[in-house]
N, C-alpha and C positions, 0 to 999 in steps of 0.2 A: 390686389397681387401681394401687395409687402404686409399685410393681414394675414391669407391664406400660407404664406409662408413660416410667418413666427407660428400658427398654430401646427402646420405639418411638424416643422420640427420642436414642438413640445409634444407633441405626439410621438414622433421616435423616443423625445427623450422619456418618458411615461413607459413605453414599450419597452426600451433596454433598461431601464431600472428595475421593473415588474420580470422582465427576463432573467437578471441577475438574481433578484430576486429568491424566485421561483427554482433557478439553479440551483444555488447555495443550500434551499432547504432541501430540495430532493439529495442532493450529493449528500448532505450531514446525516440524513434518514437512513440511506444507503449505507454508508460508512460504517453508521452505529449500528443497524441490524446485521451487516455483513461481515464485521469485524472477527477477526480471529481469537477465539476463547480459551482456548488452549495450546499449548506449544506445537509448531509448525515448522515443516520445511530446514533452513539451514542450522534451527537452535537445537535439533537434536542433537548436533553435534556442537557445538557453541557454548550450550549449558554444561560443562565440565565443571561438574562440584568437585573436584579435586586440586583443582590450582584456587592460588590467591585472587585476591581481586586483581592485584598487578601485575600479575603473570597471565591472566586474562586480557585483560585490558591490553597491554603490549601486545599481544602476538596478532601477526597479521591474518586474516581470515579468507581465502580464496582473491588473496590478491590485497586486500581493503583493508587499511587501519582500520580499527573501530573503537578507538580511544577512548573518545567521550561518549558515545549513546551507549557500549557497555556499560560504562558506570551507573545510567540508568538501569538496564535490564538487569545488571547484579544486585542494585538496589532493593530493585523490583522483588526479586527471587530473596534476599535478605528481612527485608519487611513487610512484604506483604504476599509472601509465601509461594511468588511463582502467577500470583492472580494476573491475569493479562489487560485486566480494564484499565489499571492507573497507567501501563504505557500505551493504552489505545488513547489514553486523555491526553500524555504527554505529547504523543506522535501527533491527535488534531489539534492541538493548541499551539504546536510549529507549522504548523501547515498554515491555520490561521495570523500566526505574526508575520511568517512568509509574505501571502498577500498583503497585509499590511503595510509592510514596509515597502514592497514593490508600490503601494498605490500612493505612500506617501509624496514620494515626488511628482508622482499623478497630480494630483488635486492643489499642489505647491507652485503647479506651471502657470506663470501669468501670460504666455505665450498662445495658447489653446482658450477655445469657448467650452461654455459647462456641457453642452453636446460632446465633445471629443473624451474631456474627461470623464464620462457617463460610459459612453462608449467602450474606452480605456477601461474602465471597470469591470464593466460586464466582460471583456476578454479576460484579465487577470481572473476573476471567479471561475470563468468558464475553464480557462487553464489549468488552476490549482484545486475543482473540488469533480474535475471529470471523473467519471468511475472508471475510462479506460487505465485511468492510473492504477485501478483496485488492488493489481499485484503486490504493489507496496504498499500504499496507502489503507488497504483495513489490515493489517501486522503491525501492530503498536512497536514491534521491534524493529520491523523495517522502517517502516514510517517516521521513527524517532531515526535513525542513522541518514534517511534520504533528506528528511525535512529541517534537521539540524544544519547539516552542512546547506542546505539552500538558504535558511534563513539565514547563516552567520554570511555566507556568499551575498544576499539581501541587503544585509548591515550594513558590510563593508562597502558596497556600492552606492549605499545612501550617503557614507559619511567622507565618500573618496574625496569629490566635490568639493568640500567644506577644509579637508586635509592640503588639497596643492593651491585651493585659492587666499589661502593664508597662513602659509608656512613657519610666519614668526609666531603663530597665536595657537596653532593647530594641534600643540602636543595631545591633547588629549583624545582627538579624532585619530590622530596617526597612530595613538596606542589601541585604539579599538580598531580600527583599520585593521593592524597587523594581527592582534591576538583573534579578530573574528575570521581570519584566513586561515590564520592556524584550527582552530575549532573545526571550521570545515576541513581542510588537509584530514585531519584525522580525526572523520566521523563516517569517510565512506573516501574509497578511491578517486570517484568524479569530481570531492571536493578540491582537491590539487589542480582542479580547471580556474580554479577561486584567484591566483597567481598570474598567470599568463593574461588574464582578463581583466586583471586590476592594472598593470602595467600597460597594455593597450588603450584602456580605459582613461590612464594616467596621461598618455603620450596627446590623447586627443584634447585634455584639458591643459594643456601648457605649463606644466609645474616648472619650478627651479628642480634643475639637474638631480640635487640630490635626493628629493621625493622618488622620481623612480630609482635611483639607486638602492634608495631604503626597500624600496616595494621587490625588488630583483633581486637582492642578496634576500630578504626574507623566503620569498619562495623557493631560492635556492637552498635554506637553510631547511626548509620544510621538506624538498623533497630529498636530500641526505639522511635525513632525520629516516622518513617513510623507507629509503633503501637499504637500511642500517636496522631496522625491526626485525626482528626473530617470525615467520624463517625466510631466511635470506634465499628469495625464487624469484626476484627477479631482474638479475644476470641472465638465468637461461630463458625467460620469458622474451626477452631486449633479444638475445643472440637468436633464438628461434623466429623473432618478426623480421630480423633484418639479413638473417640468414639466405635468404629468395635472392631472387635476381630481380635488379630495380623495376623493370619495367612490372613483372609481377607482382611485386610489393603496392605498387603504387593504385594500379589495375584494381586489383583488388582491395586495397583500402578504400579507394573511392567508393567503390559497388557499397559494398558492405555499410559506407558511413552514410552512402544515400541510402540504403534501406533503413537504417536504423532512423534517419530523420523522417522519411516517408510514412512510415507505418502507421504511425497515429490516425494519418491522413488515409490511408488504403482501409485499415480496422473503421474507422469510421464510415467510409463509405458503404460499404461492403457489410456493414451491419443492418442497414436496408434490405438486403437481399433475405429469403428465406433462410433459418440458422440450417438445412441441408447444403444449400450451395456452399455459405460463408467463409469456411475452411479453405474448400478449395477453391475460390475466386481469391482470398489473401494470398494464397501461397504462388500461385499460377499466373495474374494477371500481368503480374509487372507494375503495378500502379505503386506500388511504394516506391521502389528506384526512381519510376520516372518525376514522381511528385517531389520526393528527396532530392533530384539533380536540381531542380528548378528550386526547389528551397534552400540551395547548396549555393546556385549560382548567384539570386536575387542577395543572400548573406551575405557575399563576397564582392557583390556589389557597395550594399549597404557600409560595412566595414573598411574597404578599400575608400571612399569617398571620404569616411571620417577619417581614416590615417593621413589623405592628402589635406584635406581644409582645416580640421584642428580645431573645429568648433561646436563639438556635443555641448560644452557649456550653456548654450542659447535657450536649448530647451532641456529640462528636467525630464519631459516625458518620452525624447528619443533618446535621451540619453541610457533611461531604463530598458528602452527596447532593445540596444545598440548591447547594452549589459548582457542580457539574455540570450541574445543571437551569440555573440560570442562563448559565452560562458558555455550556453549549450553545444556549440563546436567544437570547442575545447575538451569538453567532458566528452562527447561521443567519441574526440578522439583517442582519448584514453582507453574508451570501453574497446574499440579498434585492437589497441597495441595490449589489453590487457585480456584480450579473449583471443591471444593468437594460436593457441591448444586447440581452438575449436575450426581452424581454418579448412579443417577438412570434412568437414560437413555441410553440406546445402543453406546459402547465406540467409532464407527464411526460418530453418530451426535455432538459428543461434539470434542472429542482428535483427529479426522480428518480434524476438519476445516482447512479451508487453510488460517484462519489468523495466525495459528501458524507457517506456511512455512517459516513466514521472520526468526524465530529462528533455525528451523529444519534444514534448508538447508544449514544455516553454520555449521553445525555439519558436514553434508558430506563433507562440504568443507574440515573440519580443518582433518576430515581422510585422504583425498588425499592428502594435503599438507605433512601430516607425509610420506603418502606412498612413496611421491616423494624425500621425503628428504631421508628416510631410502633403497630404490632404487639406491640411486645415489653410494652407497659402494657394493652392489650387480648387478652385472654384467648380472646375468640371469635373475632379476626381472625388471630390468629397463625399456626394451622395452615394455613387458606386460603393467607396471605403466603408460609408456608415449603414449602408445595408448588407455587404460582405461581414460585415462584425454582426449586426443585429442578425445574419441568418447563422450564424456561428452554433446558437445553443439548438436550434433545429436541426443542423447536419449533425451533429456530435448525437444528438437524443438518442436513435434508436440504440446504438453501441452502450450509452450513459444507462438505460432504462436495461439493456439484457444483461449487463454487465452487477448492475444490482440484483439482478434477480437472482442469477446466475451464485452470486457470494452469497447472500442468503440460504440459498440451498447447500452452495458447502460448508457451510457454519453448521447446517442441522447436523451434515452428514459425518464433520469431524467430530463434535460433539458425541455422536452414537459411537466414533471409534473410541473415543476418550475413554467412555462409557465401558466399551468391551475391555478396556484397558484395566480402567478401576477393578472388573469384575475378574481380572485374572483370566478372560477369555483371547485366547491368540485372535488378532487380525486377518479379514480375507485381502487379497493382495490390491482389492479397489480402494479398501481404508486404511491402507499401508502407503496408496500410492496421495491418497486427498493428505494425510499427514506428513509424508516426508517429500513429498513433490515427484517421487518416482518410485517403483515398483521395485524391487528387487533389493531394500533397506529393510527388512523386518527388524532383521538381528540387529540393527543399531537403534532401534527406533526402541526395542526391549529391552536393550541393555540401558540405557536412557531411562526408559520409565520405569525401573526397577530400582535405580538412583534416587527416582525422584519420589516413587513409594517411599523408600527409606529414611527419606528428609521430611516425606508429608508435605511436597510443594505440587501446585498446579492442580491438576483432578484429583490430586490425592490428598489435598489441603483440608477438606471438609471429613475426613475420617472415613467414609460411606466404605471404603473398602474393609472396615475393620468388624461393619453390621453382618456381615458375611459369618453363618456358623453362629449367632447368637438366637435365642428363644424368643419368639415377641414377648414373653413376660421378661426378658433380660434387656430387651431392647427400649430405652427409653423409659427405665424405670414398671415399664406396664403401663403407663399413662395411653388410654384409648379414649375417643369420643367417635359420636356418630357423625358421620363429614358429609353423609349424603353420596356416596360414591358409589357412580353407575357407569357402564360401559362396556366394552368387549377386549377381545385378546386373545392372542395365539402364538403359535411355535412356528414362526417362518422360514428357520434353516438352524440346520446340527451345527455342532464346530466343535473345537477342542478346547480343553484349557489349559493353562502353560505345566500343569502335569500331565497331561497327558489324559485325561479325563474328559469323558462327552460332555460336550454344554449345548443348550440352546440358545438361540435370539429371539425373543419375545417381539412383537410389534401390537401395538392397541392405542384405542384411545378412550381416555376416562374423563370423569367430571366431577364436580361437588358441589357442595349447595351453591346457588346463585351462579351456576355454570363456569364455576372458577374453574382449572385447570392445574390439579396438583405439580409441583415441577420436581420433586421428587417420590420414586415409589419402593418397594421390597415386592421380592417374589419370596414365599412361602412355601415348604412343603406340607403334607397334611398332618405334622407335628405340630407345625407353627416357626420351625426353623429356618433363618432365613438363607435363603439358596441363591440370591441375586439380586443387585439394586439396579434400577432403571431411571433415566433421567426422559422428561418432557421437554418439548420443544412449543412454544405458542405464539404466536403472532396474531395482534386483533386484526377483526374483519376489516376495521377502519383501516387501517395500513395499509393492508391487503388488496384492497380493493384500491384505494387513493395512490398509490407508489406503484404498487405492484399488477393492477388492472385484473386483482385477483387470481393472477398464474402459480403464486404457492404452490409446492408439491405441499400432501397432508402431511410428509414429517415434516414440515415451517414452519405448520397453525395449529395442529393438534393432535398429534402422536406422539407417544411416547415409546423409547426402545429400552428394553433390558437384555440381561444374558441370564442363564441360570446355571450355574458350576453344577458339575457331577449329575448331570440329567440322566433321570430315568423315565422312560417313555411311561411306565407303570404306574407313574404316581401324579397324583391330581393337585398341580401347582395352582396356587391363588397370589393374587397382587390384590396391594393393599397400600393407599396413601402413607407418607410419612414426613408432610411438611411440617415446623416449629415443632421438634422434637414429639410428636404424638402421631399414633397409629391410629389408623382407621378402623372401626368397630367390622364395618363392612368388606366383604371381601368379591374379587373379580375371579370369577377360573379361568385359567388357560388353556383356550382347548387345542387339543390336538389334530390340527392340521399345518398343512403347507402350502405357499404361495404368498401372495404382497395382496395389501387391501389397498 
């Protein structure tokens, strides 16, 4: 019987390790292939190229101080011409660093066994690399903001016990903890939750009184600096929040907090349903509020127990779990206060937004870590908790997969929209919505796009827009060679150029020798003058079937999208590949038909 128990535990360990590896691998692939490659969402406003670095870094955006992450994307604009890849790499690195900092105390905990440590590793990896957080993690800029705050907070939590245990010899640890708190506070507004969390954790560690006073003073200093940074919109925000009656304020805040906490759970559960039922179930079921309320009660019990007992230092695994729970609760409370202006909207439209999953998933991760630690000393609870942790990647995988698929297709459509801007063709409403996050923001996008074009940044960095109007003998010095170009293409929609002239959208599929898909193509008129450029998006068949189950749209696998300026339906246009500074001798005629393939 003892041998069977040992074999069973070893099998569970192997399954958990393989599940963690598989989830990390799939998450990394989905993040990389679904990342934003062009300017998007808030960055159409944040990329204010007429301000100095310091002015931009000091200015709050949507009640967030982005001082430290803004230095990263300003450096990207300055040194990498606005290429989104360095930002994505920086954000992904911070995500890995966060997971590593959270796992360090777990693997140093001598009060739990190997199985508990492997299970905890699985929980941390799922919590950090779940694609339900993709609204943030696929964006290099957003990920730098949020992951920098979380990594700094995790570093502060890691060194806090050292600071509290050896006050006479902990000056380096104290300096790092305080500095990490300031980095978190001025990376995004949720980072301010680091300070109450540190004070709470320090209380549980029984430090000297002056350690608590130092943390409280540092937190107060950070809050004052945050309030004083321009624009000064914190006072009216707080006035609005506290202007309601006390019962209304408390009830509304608790309901919205529960929805924030429970939304990842409801989205993960309803992702098992067909897509046509998914949105309705998420909005109308009440599962988010119910699960959030259960999680909130459990979290308060855990925290109150630690406040009373003050024995968190006994287990670094439990300490990490309590830190994640408290930090997430404080961060979500800041979100509720910061989104006071949206209280007249239904909670599902604001507080169920996937952008907040970055923080609320950590809340559930913290609860599971605490449960794993508590189950270690209770034999009857041990295996149910282990099986729950082992079932976690299975429960969340449908949402993980569907979001990975969705993000890959959004990336292709965003690149198509960027190609429209490169050609000087007006985007349609859907394209504007994809680039900016909402319809009705076309003028802001066009205004910033002109500034990017003038400075040759982002989608304009390669200078493809300069090719338009050149003859094929002038482009690349007339270099041409046979490429074995073959395929089809045609006009699928008409549009309008930025100068009011007619334009056309071209969709097609082409390949070269050895079935290679050209990345860049030009569209020429009968005289050989370039009238537009095109961009192709390709994904290997192996990746498509191994990670996306063959469900990627043609636009994400082997199609190209281009635009024709000053379109004349009486002319015969043709497509030629233009990779590596060489034009293909072959031409693919552009058919005159409308529709999609």
